[in-house]
Structure formats: structure tokens, C-alpha cells
C-alpha positions in Angstrom: 66.2 114.3 64.7 67.3 110.9 65.9 69.1 108.5 63.6 67.7 105.1 63.0 69.9 102.5 64.6 70.3 98.7 64.6 72.0 97.3 67.6 73.4 93.9 66.6 74.8 90.8 68.4 74.2 92.0 72.0 72.9 90.2 75.0 69.7 92.0 75.8 69.0 91.9 79.6 65.8 93.6 80.7 65.0 92.9 84.4 61.5 94.4 84.1 60.4 91.7 81.6 62.8 88.9 82.4 64.3 89.0 78.9 67.9 87.8 78.8 69.1 86.6 75.4 71.2 87.3 72.4 69.0 89.6 70.4 69.2 92.6 68.0 67.3 95.8 68.7 66.0 98.1 66.0 65.3 101.8 66.8 63.4 104.1 64.5 62.3 107.7 65.3 63.6 107.3 68.9 61.4 104.2 69.5 62.2 100.5 69.8 60.3 99.0 66.8 61.7 95.5 66.6 63.6 93.0 68.8 64.7 89.7 67.3 67.5 87.4 66.1 69.7 88.3 63.1 67.7 91.3 62.0 68.7 92.6 58.6 69.9 96.1 58.2 67.8 98.7 56.4 69.5 101.3 54.2 68.5 104.1 56.5 70.1 102.6 59.6 73.3 103.1 61.5 74.7 100.0 63.1 76.3 99.4 66.5 78.0 96.0 66.9 77.3 95.0 70.5 79.1 91.6 70.3 80.1 90.5 73.8 78.2 93.3 75.4 75.1 93.7 77.6 72.3 95.8 76.2 70.4 97.1 79.2 67.6 99.6 79.8 68.8 103.1 80.6 70.1 103.3 84.2 68.5 105.5 86.9 70.6 107.1 89.7 68.6 107.7 92.7 71.1 109.9 94.5 73.3 112.7 93.0 74.5 116.2 93.9 74.6 118.5 90.9 75.6 121.6 92.9 73.4 123.7 90.7 72.4 126.4 91.6 75.2 127.9 93.7 78.4 125.9 93.3 79.1 125.8 89.6 82.9 125.5 90.2 82.2 121.9 91.4 79.5 120.8 89.0 76.5 122.1 87.1 73.3 120.4 85.8 74.9 120.3 82.4 78.2 118.8 83.4 76.6 116.5 86.0 74.1 115.0 83.6 76.8 114.6 81.0 78.9 112.7 83.5 75.8 110.6 84.3 75.4 109.8 80.6 79.0 108.6 80.6 78.1 106.3 83.4 75.2 104.8 81.5 72.5 106.8 83.3 69.5 108.3 81.5 67.9 109.8 84.6 69.2 111.1 88.0 67.5 112.3 91.2 69.3 115.4 92.4 69.4 116.3 96.0 68.2 119.5 97.5 71.4 120.8 99.3 72.2 123.4 96.7 72.6 127.1 97.3 69.8 128.2 97.5 68.1 125.0 98.6 65.6 123.3 96.3 62.7 124.3 98.4 60.6 126.5 96.0 58.6 125.7 92.9 60.8 128.1 90.9 64.0 126.2 91.7 62.3 122.8 91.1 61.3 124.0 87.6 64.8 125.4 87.1 66.4 122.1 87.6 64.1 120.3 85.2 64.4 123.1 82.6 68.2 123.0 82.7 68.3 119.3 82.3 65.9 119.4 79.3 68.1 122.0 77.6 71.2 120.0 78.2 69.6 116.8 77.0 72.0 114.3 78.6 69.7 112.9 81.3 66.3 113.5 82.9 66.6 115.2 86.3 64.2 114.2 89.0 64.4 117.0 91.6 64.3 116.0 95.3 63.1 119.0 97.3 64.1 119.6 100.9 62.1 118.3 103.8 62.7 121.5 105.8 63.1 125.0 104.4 66.7 125.8 103.8 67.7 122.4 105.3 67.6 124.2 108.7 65.3 121.6 110.2 62.8 123.9 111.9 60.1 124.6 109.3 58.5 122.1 107.0 58.3 122.7 103.2 55.0 122.9 101.3 55.1 119.3 100.1 51.9 119.5 98.0 53.0 122.7 96.3 56.5 121.3 95.5 55.1 118.0 94.3 52.8 119.9 91.9 55.9 121.8 90.6 57.7 118.6 89.8 59.5 117.5 93.0 59.9 113.7 92.9 60.7 113.2 96.6 61.8 115.0 99.7 65.2 114.9 101.5 67.4 117.0 103.8 70.3 114.9 102.6 73.5 115.8 104.2 71.6 116.3 107.4 69.1 114.3 109.4 65.8 116.1 110.1 65.9 115.9 113.9 62.5 117.4 114.6 60.2 114.4 114.9 57.2 116.6 114.1 58.6 117.6 110.8 59.7 114.1 109.9 56.2 112.8 110.8 54.6 115.5 108.7 56.8 114.7 105.7 56.0 110.9 106.0 52.3 111.6 106.4 52.4 113.8 103.3 54.1 111.0 101.3 50.9 109.0 101.4 49.0 111.7 99.4 51.7 113.0 97.2 53.1 109.5 96.4 56.5 111.0 96.8 59.1 109.2 99.0 60.9 110.7 101.9 64.7 110.0 101.4 66.7 110.2 104.6 70.3 110.7 105.5 70.6 109.0 108.9 73.0 110.4 111.4 72.5 111.7 114.9 74.5 115.0 114.9 75.2 114.9 118.6 76.7 111.5 118.4 78.6 112.3 115.3 80.0 115.5 116.6 83.1 116.7 114.6 83.9 113.2 113.4 85.6 113.0 109.9 85.8 109.2 109.3 84.6 105.9 110.8 85.2 105.7 114.5 87.6 102.8 114.7 91.3 101.8 115.0 92.3 103.7 111.8 90.9 106.9 113.1 92.6 106.4 116.4 95.9 105.7 114.8 95.6 108.8 112.6 94.5 111.0 115.5 91.2 111.8 113.9 87.7 112.1 115.5 85.4 109.3 114.5 81.8 108.9 113.2 80.3 106.0 115.1 78.1 103.5 113.4 75.5 103.8 116.1 75.0 107.5 115.2 73.6 106.2 111.8 71.7 103.3 113.4 69.9 105.5 116.0 68.3 107.6 113.2 67.6 104.6 111.0 65.7 103.1 113.9 63.8 106.4 114.6 62.8 106.9 111.0 61.7 103.3 110.6 59.5 103.8 113.7 58.0 107.0 112.3 57.4 105.3 108.9 55.6 102.5 110.6 53.5 104.8 112.7 52.5 107.0 109.8 52.3 104.5 106.9 54.6 106.8 105.0 57.0 106.0 102.1 60.6 105.9 103.5 63.8 105.5 101.5 67.0 105.2 103.5 70.0 106.7 101.7 73.6 105.2 101.6 73.3 102.6 104.3 76.7 101.6 105.7 76.4 99.5 108.9 75.5 96.0 109.7 73.3 97.1 112.4 71.4 99.5 110.1 70.9 96.7 107.6 69.5 94.4 110.3 67.1 97.1 111.4 65.8 97.6 107.8 65.4 93.8 107.3 63.4 93.5 110.4 61.2 96.5 109.4 60.5 95.0 106.0 59.4 91.8 107.7 56.9 93.9 109.8 55.5 95.4 106.6 57.0 98.9 106.9 57.0 100.7 103.5 60.8 101.2 103.3 63.4 100.8 100.7 67.2 101.4 101.0 70.3 101.9 99.0 74.0 101.1 99.0 76.7 103.0 97.2 79.6 101.4 95.3 82.3 103.0 97.4 80.7 101.6 100.5 80.6 98.0 99.2 84.1 98.3 97.7 86.3 100.1 100.2 86.8 100.1 104.0 88.1 102.8 106.3 91.6 101.5 105.7 91.4 103.5 102.4 91.8 106.7 104.3 95.4 105.8 105.1 96.3 105.8 101.4 93.9 108.3 99.9 93.2 110.8 102.7 90.5 113.3 101.9 89.7 111.5 98.6 88.2 108.8 100.8 86.4 111.2 103.2 82.7 110.9 102.8 79.6 110.9 104.9 78.5 108.3 105.9 82.1 107.2 106.0 83.8 104.1 104.8 83.5 101.5 107.5 84.8 98.1 108.5 85.2 95.0 106.5 82.4 93.4 108.5 80.1 96.3 107.5 81.2 95.9 103.8 80.3 92.2 104.0 76.9 93.1 105.4 76.2 95.6 102.6 77.1 93.0 100.0 74.9 90.4 101.7 72.1 93.0 102.0 72.3 93.6 98.3 72.2 89.9 97.6 69.2 89.1 99.8 67.2 92.2 98.7 67.3 94.1 102.0 69.1 96.8 100.1 67.0 97.5 97.0 69.0 100.1 95.1 72.5 100.8 94.0 73.0 104.6 93.9 76.1 106.8 93.5 75.8 109.7 96.0 77.8 111.6 93.3 79.3 114.5 95.4 81.8 116.6 93.4 84.2 119.0 95.1 87.1 121.1 93.9 90.7 119.9 94.3 91.4 123.0 96.4 88.7 122.1 98.9 90.0 118.5 99.1 93.5 119.8 99.8 92.4 121.3 103.1 93.1 118.1 105.1 90.9 115.6 106.8 89.6 118.0 109.5 88.5 120.7 107.1 87.9 119.2 103.6 84.3 118.5 102.7 82.8 115.1 102.7 82.0 113.4 99.4 83.4 111.7 96.2 82.2 111.6 92.6 80.4 108.4 91.6 78.4 108.7 88.4 81.0 107.4 85.9 82.4 104.6 88.1 79.2 103.0 89.4 78.9 100.4 86.6 82.5 99.2 86.6 82.6 99.1 90.4 79.3 97.2 90.5 80.6 94.8 87.8 83.9 94.3 89.5 82.7 93.9 93.0 79.3 92.2 92.6 78.7 90.7 89.2 82.2 89.3 88.4 82.3 87.7 91.9 78.9 86.0 91.4 77.3 88.0 94.2 74.6 89.3 91.8 73.6 88.1 88.4 73.7 90.6 85.5 69.9 90.9 85.7 69.9 91.4 89.5 72.5 94.1 89.3 70.7 95.9 86.6 67.4 95.7 88.5 69.0 97.7 91.3 70.0 100.3 88.8 66.7 100.4 86.8 63.6 98.7 88.3 64.2 99.5 91.9 65.0 103.3 91.6 62.2 103.9 89.2 59.8 102.2 91.7 61.1 104.4 94.6 60.4 107.5 92.5 57.1 106.1 91.1 58.4 106.6 87.5 57.8 104.4 84.5 60.1 101.3 84.8 63.0 101.4 82.2 62.5 98.7 79.7 63.7 97.6 76.2 60.4 96.7 74.5 58.7 97.3 71.2 56.8 100.6 71.4 58.9 102.0 74.2 61.1 105.0 73.8 64.7 104.0 73.1 66.6 104.8 76.3 69.3 102.2 76.9 72.9 101.5 77.9 75.4 99.2 76.3 78.0 97.7 78.7 81.2 95.8 77.9 81.6 93.4 80.8 85.2 92.6 79.7 86.5 96.1 79.0 89.2 96.9 81.6 90.3 100.5 81.9 92.3 102.7 84.3 90.5 105.4 86.1 92.3 108.6 85.0 91.4 112.3 85.2 91.4 112.5 81.4 88.8 109.7 81.2 86.4 111.4 83.6 83.7 113.7 82.3 82.6 115.3 85.6 83.8 118.8 86.4 85.5 117.4 89.6 87.8 114.4 90.1 87.6 113.8 93.9 87.7 110.0 94.0 90.0 107.4 95.7 89.7 105.2 92.6 92.1 107.3 90.4 94.8 104.9 89.1 92.6 101.8 89.7 91.9 99.4 86.8 88.2 98.5 86.7 86.3 96.1 84.5 82.9 96.5 83.0 82.3 99.9 81.5 79.4 101.6 79.6 80.2 102.0 75.9 77.1 103.8 74.6 74.2 105.6 76.2 71.0 106.4 74.4 68.3 108.7 75.8 65.0 109.1 73.9 66.8 107.6 70.9 69.6 110.2 71.0 73.2 109.2 71.6 74.3 111.0 74.8 77.6 109.2 75.3 79.9 107.1 73.2 83.2 105.8 74.7 86.3 106.1 72.6 87.0 102.4 73.0 83.7 101.7 71.2 84.2 103.8 68.2 85.1 100.9 65.9 81.8 99.2 66.8 79.7 102.1 65.5 78.9 102.6 61.8 76.9 105.8 61.2 75.1 106.7 58.0 77.6 107.4 55.3 80.7 106.8 57.4 82.5 104.2 59.4 84.7 104.9 62.5 
């Protein structure tokens, strides 16, 4: 049973409708029933004072790793969706590189069922392109789509067999499910552990060249153009890759692309200070690449902001740069990093930033666009653009804490997340804003 709620004094920003104004939102029986100015409180309603805050549609994360099944020491669907809720997300697309791989109908249904039981966020399972992520046998795309797969990806690896990639892209026309690709030529990448540049050379580490990413970006764009398939390029990191995507879009290729907060915030210089906490794939690159990512987000070449939430244990990350796994957590820090790097600097308006976290990912997945509108289910996020907090382990909800942002002070945090009218997250700093039935906190 969901409590009736009146959200007062907030700035409602809904990119799907163009609404941007100081409005109150009334929620009853999990549904938005009224939006207007200075709405009076009914006796049955709790109240949340959103003064100074942005009231946004619930966010969608197009790229997370929930490690479930198989690696529950890192994350589970329960802990991962709870962390997503703390980041303002009401839905997440989970990648297939679990153990076992998400390549059977049973495992697709398992992921959805676990998320429904937990209740923190919807899970949109992304099944693998190839069985077991091995790359030599295609999955049954129609069967997996019917079971609930929302897309296909061998994320963590590029599908090097052109025949399999072509088959996946051709199937996307009939299944209406996108093919989401990690672009990296494994031969060119070799045993690299960070960006191939002067920092890697000084640290005596093997590098991951940007051209390894760009070669597969170019190949997959070609295959998408030849097949008419639906292509989404994950975590783009190089200027050259962005230029290839921009040119393909001008030719009419059905392609979308994403950037991650760590890639538009940090450069490979971060490895000097943070070591394995800054080890990810694709890696942090140069300041020129970061500038290109920011420009690509601003001009629309890069459609989506996604986290690539990739939890690992502290023990694994202590293995050193050559042996530690790639990846950092991202669900809980996406909004403040986006706010600090893109919104506060004027690179994106509030509406433009939110569109990349709501409208764009829902379109990629062919899901209903998140919106705050009368008659729609109440799934929304309230963000305080002025709240400045230190990133600490105690503040993080995720089971893992592998991030180079520990100790950083970031501005612009989610305060309250509602999914289907139910509170899934309330930040401690927002408690005084919230008056429940019969009690004030």
C-alpha cells in the first residue's frame, strides 16, 4: 500500500513534455493525480518539501553490472538495485556477463523476478549476443526476447565474428531490441591495463590504445549501416570514436551512444593517485578525449549518460594494476558527477541532462518514456542541486566501494526516489523535509 503524498515547492522538470516550472505534485494510490501551483494538503497526505530542488521523472540507467547470478560477494540484484535507487534510478539495464551468462530464458526471468521481489528498481535484462560470451555461437534472439530480454550485448568483450554481429543486428529489426556493443579490438588491446599514453609509459604499464576502440566502432557502424539494425555503442571514450558516430548519424545509421560520468570527469592522470580504483575498460583517456566527450554530450552525438556500474571486492582491487579487474561503481555517483561536471558548468541545461538519463535510455530500450504527468504512475526522483557531500564508504549503499571518487566533495545529490508510488530511497539529509502521516522527522 503506497502512502498518498504531496510534493510541494519543487521545480518540476520533465524533458519528455517540456515542463519546467515551480509546481506541486499530488500522488494518490501510486499515481500522479494533480500537478499545479500551491496545492492544498489533504488530511490523508504525507508532504515532502522540495523547496530548492528539482523534481524529475525517475532515472533509467542503461548500463549496469549486477553480478547476479554468480558473484554475490560483489553485488546482487537486491543490493545493486538498492544502490540504483540511492542514485535516483527507478530502472536499470543489467549486462549479461554474469556467471552463468544471461543467455537462457530461465536466467532472463530470474533477473526480472529477483528485481520484482526486491522492489527497488525495474531490471531490464540484456542477454548476450553469443552463448557464454565466447563469441562463436549466436544466441536465440527471438526466444530470449520473448522471455523478457530487452537487448543483446557481449559487454566486456567485442563480438569479433562478423557473421554473428551481422545476425544480431539483423535480428534487432524484428525483435525491436538494440544490440549494445563494447568496442575493443582484443589483438590491439593485448594485455593493456590503462590508456596507452605518457602516464602508462612512466608507470611501466602496458597501454590500451584508443584506435583499438575506434576500429571496432567503425566496424560495428558499418555492419549496422549494411543491415539496418539498431546499434547502441557503450561507454565511448575517444575523440575519434565520437567523430565516427557523428558521421554515421549524418548518413542515417540507426545508432545511439553513451558516455559515463567517470569518462567525462577524469583523465588517465587519475591512475597516478588512485591506482586500481581508476582501472576500467575502456580506460580513462586524455584531456582531449574528455573534452570531446563533453562536446559530444552537448551536441547530441552522445545520446545517453549511463554508469557502467561495475562492483568488485576490495581484495580483488588490491591485486595491483596488472592483475586487478577493470571497473568502478557508478550508480550512486552519477547524478552528482553529472551535476558537477555538466550542469553547474553550463554545458547542459537541467532538462538536457535529465533527458540523457530518462528520455534517451528509454528510447534505446523501447520502453515507455519516464514522465511526471497526470494519470501516470508516480516514479520520480527529487534532486537537491545545491547539496554538497563527501563521498564516503558509509554513504555508499552498494556492496562494493571501488571508486576513485572516495573523499571527493560533489554537489547535486538525489534526496528521494519513488518507484510506482513507493519510496525506495530517502537520503538522511532530506529527513527534515519529509512529513509522514502522524509524524514529523
